C-alpha positions in Angstrom: -1.0 -18.6 -4.9 1.1 -15.5 -5.8 2.7 -12.9 -3.6 2.0 -9.5 -5.1 3.2 -6.0 -4.3 0.8 -3.3 -5.4 0.0 0.4 -5.2 -2.8 2.5 -6.6 -3.1 6.2 -7.6 -6.3 8.2 -7.4 -8.1 10.3 -10.1 -9.3 13.1 -7.9 -7.4 15.4 -5.6 -8.0 15.1 -1.9 -9.1 18.7 -1.7 -11.9 18.0 -4.3 -13.9 15.9 -1.9 -15.6 17.1 1.3 -14.7 14.0 3.2 -11.1 14.1 2.1 -9.1 11.1 3.4 -12.1 9.7 5.3 -13.6 8.2 2.2 -10.9 7.0 -0.2 -13.5 5.4 -2.6 -14.7 8.9 -3.4 -11.3 9.8 -4.8 -11.8 7.2 -7.6 -9.3 4.8 -9.1 -6.8 6.1 -11.7 -4.0 3.6 -12.0 -2.2 0.8 -10.3 1.1 -1.1 -10.7 1.5 -4.6 -9.3 4.6 -6.8 -9.0 4.3 -10.6 -8.9 7.2 -12.5 -7.2 6.3 -15.8 -8.9 6.1 -14.3 -12.3 8.9 -11.7 -11.7 6.7 -9.4 -13.7 5.2 -5.9 -13.3 1.5 -5.4 -14.3 0.0 -2.0 -15.2 -3.6 -0.9 -14.9 -5.5 2.2 -16.0 -9.1 3.5 -15.7 -12.0 1.4 -14.4 -11.3 -1.5 -16.8 -7.9 -1.7 -15.3 -9.4 -1.8 -11.8 -11.4 -4.9 -12.8 -8.2 -6.6 -13.9 -6.3 -5.6 -10.8 -9.0 -7.1 -8.6 -8.8 -10.4 -10.5 -5.0 -10.4 -9.9 -5.3 -9.7 -6.2 -8.1 -12.2 -5.5 -7.0 -15.2 -3.4 -3.4 -14.1 -3.3 -1.0 -12.7 -0.7 -0.6 -9.0 -1.1 2.1 -6.6 0.1 1.4 -2.8 0.5 2.3 0.3 2.3 -0.8 1.7 4.0 -3.0 -0.5 1.7 -5.3 -1.6 4.5 -6.5 1.9 5.3 -6.3 3.4 1.8 -5.7 1.3 -1.3 -8.1 -1.5 -0.4 -10.9 1.0 0.1 -10.3 2.6 -3.4 -10.2 -0.9 -4.9 -13.1 -2.6 -3.2 -15.0 0.4 -1.7 -15.3 1.9 1.7 -17.5 -1.0 2.9 -14.8 -3.6 2.4 -14.2 -5.7 5.4 -11.1 -6.7 7.3 -10.5 -9.6 9.7 -7.6 -11.1 11.4 -5.5 -13.9 9.9 -4.7 -17.0 12.0 -1.4 -15.5 13.2 -0.5 -12.1 14.6 0.7 -10.9 11.1 -1.5 -10.1 8.1 -5.1 -9.2 7.6 -7.8 -10.6 5.3 -9.4 -8.0 3.0 -12.8 -9.0 1.8 -15.5 -7.4 -0.4 -17.6 -8.0 -3.5 -16.9 -11.7 -3.4 -13.1 -11.0 -3.3 -10.6 -12.0 -0.6 -6.9 -11.6 -0.2 -4.4 -11.8 2.6 -2.5 -8.5 3.1 0.8 -7.6 4.7 0.9 -3.9 5.2 4.3 -2.5 6.0 2.8 0.7 7.5 0.6 -1.4 9.8 3.6 -3.5 10.9 5.4 -0.3 11.8 2.4 0.9 13.9 2.2 -2.5 15.6 5.9 -2.3 16.6 5.9 1.4 17.7 2.7 1.1 19.7 3.5 -2.5 20.9 0.2 -3.9 19.6 -0.6 -7.6 19.9 -1.8 -7.9 16.3 -2.5 -6.1 13.1 -6.2 -5.5 13.8 -5.2 -3.5 16.9 -2.5 -1.7 15.0 -4.9 -0.6 12.3 -6.7 1.5 14.9 -3.6 3.4 15.9 -2.2 6.7 14.6 1.2 7.4 13.2 3.5 9.3 15.5 5.1 10.9 12.4 8.1 10.2 10.3 6.6 7.0 9.0 5.5 7.8 5.5 6.8 5.6 2.6 9.3 8.2 1.5 10.5 8.8 5.1 11.1 5.1 5.8 12.5 4.3 2.3 15.1 7.1 2.5 16.2 6.2 6.0 16.3 2.5 5.4 17.2 2.1 1.8 18.9 5.4 1.0 16.4 6.1 -1.8 12.9 7.5 -1.9 10.0 8.4 -4.1 10.4 10.2 -7.4 7.5 12.7 -6.9 4.6 13.8 -4.8 1.5 11.6 -4.6 -0.7 14.7 -4.6 0.4 15.3 -8.2 -0.9 11.9 -9.4 -4.5 13.0 -9.8 -3.4 16.0 -11.8 -1.3 13.8 -14.1 -4.4 11.6 -14.6 -6.7 14.5 -15.3 -4.2 15.9 -17.9 -4.0 12.5 -19.6 -0.3 12.2 -18.8 -0.6 8.4 -18.3 3.0 7.5 -19.0 4.2 9.9 -16.2 1.5 8.6 -13.9 2.4 5.0 -14.3 6.1 5.8 -14.0 5.4 7.4 -10.6 3.2 4.6 -9.6 5.9 2.1 -10.6 8.5 3.7 -8.4 6.2 3.4 -5.4 5.8 -0.3 -6.0 9.6 -0.8 -6.5 10.3 1.0 -3.2 7.6 -1.0 -1.4 9.0 -4.2 -2.8 12.6 -3.2 -1.7 11.3 -2.4 1.8 9.6 -5.8 2.0 12.7 -7.6 0.8 14.8 -5.7 3.4 12.3 -6.5 6.2 12.3 -10.2 5.2 16.1 -10.3 5.6 16.8 -7.8 8.4 13.5 -7.6 10.4 13.6 -3.8 10.9 13.3 -0.4 9.2 14.2 3.1 10.2 11.8 6.0 10.5 12.5 9.5 9.3 16.1 10.7 9.7 16.9 7.3 11.3 15.7 8.5 14.7 14.1 5.2 15.5 14.9 1.6 14.5 11.5 -0.1 14.2 11.7 -3.8 14.7 9.5 -6.0 12.5 10.0 -9.6 13.4 8.7 -11.4 10.3 6.9 -11.2 7.0 4.3 -13.4 5.3 
């Protein structure tokens, strides 16, 4: 079993779909980058053929994301993908299309701490109080943030600027990995402008 950090980018702008964020599958897969701890290797995926390879990599492994439960997993497996609790209070099983993986979502862990939820399933239903985007937490906790705006990713894809797209995608994965490593060692992160220290007791 591998432990994999991954992040996807979408092919359509949010404004181009009537449902907007409510139906991530409709935004279509553009690219993904994944890091395997066991292999110490980054994997790169483009277009629908890349999506198939990404699913093969994630299947039956432990997965680390930032907001992957509510967004990335729906782009990857479809809006009808299912979630269910793991045996403990941390982690969620993502299932769909004969695929399953165990996911540790840093954003969900932050929601669980801030709202004092008993488990990840409860935390998934809660809303962010603000100041908890990946860029917010990375800058406050690590002193470095994203290299661009996620809203530009679909435009890069549509223009065929795949090197720029994957470069942006890679930085999101690197930041997510660094946050996970920090949490594993320190058991907390800061929200935007370091206004709140969010305790996260453990990682998978």
